[in-house]
C-alpha positions in Angstrom: -34.3 18.0 -61.2 -31.1 18.5 -63.3 -28.1 16.5 -62.2 -25.9 18.6 -59.9 -22.6 17.5 -58.7 -21.8 13.8 -58.4 -25.2 12.1 -58.3 -26.2 8.4 -58.6 -29.7 6.9 -58.2 -29.3 3.7 -56.2 -32.9 2.6 -55.9 -36.3 4.0 -56.9 -39.7 2.5 -56.1 -43.0 4.5 -55.7 -42.3 7.5 -53.5 -39.0 6.1 -52.2 -35.7 7.3 -53.8 -32.3 6.3 -52.6 -29.6 8.4 -54.2 -26.0 9.4 -53.5 -25.2 13.0 -54.1 -22.1 15.0 -53.5 -22.0 18.8 -53.6 -18.9 20.8 -53.7 -18.6 23.8 -51.3 -21.0 26.5 -52.6 -22.7 24.2 -55.0 -26.5 24.0 -54.9 -29.4 22.1 -56.3 -32.0 24.0 -58.4 -35.3 25.0 -56.7 -37.6 22.0 -56.5 -40.3 20.3 -54.5 -39.3 16.8 -53.4 -42.1 14.2 -53.6 -39.9 11.5 -52.0 -39.3 10.5 -48.4 -35.8 11.6 -47.5 -33.1 10.4 -45.2 -29.8 12.3 -45.3 -26.5 10.8 -44.2 -23.7 13.2 -43.8 -20.4 11.8 -45.1 -18.3 15.0 -44.9 -18.6 18.7 -44.2 -19.9 20.7 -41.3 -22.5 23.2 -42.7 -25.5 22.9 -44.9 -27.5 26.0 -46.0 -31.2 25.7 -46.7 -32.8 28.4 -48.8 -36.5 28.9 -48.7 -38.0 30.1 -52.0 -40.9 32.0 -50.5 -39.1 33.7 -47.7 -35.8 34.4 -49.4 -34.0 33.5 -46.2 -31.1 31.1 -45.7 -31.0 28.7 -42.8 -27.5 27.6 -41.8 -27.7 24.0 -40.6 -24.7 22.6 -38.7 -24.0 19.0 -39.4 -21.5 16.4 -38.3 -20.1 13.4 -40.1 -22.2 10.3 -39.5 -25.3 12.4 -38.7 -28.7 11.1 -40.0 -31.5 13.5 -40.8 
């Protein structure tokens, strides 16, 4: 994956990756398959859009600061 936004890898071991990534409003990551276990901590913002490559749909996902996913 190409670096997008402000991204910093904090820890990587096996299939565990801990990274801090900030995206500006409207900014997106490139299409990818993620082989890592993921935990997302929302630090700011209120909406996250998930686009599915196969379906071409966008799923709006409401989030709140402090939320863990």
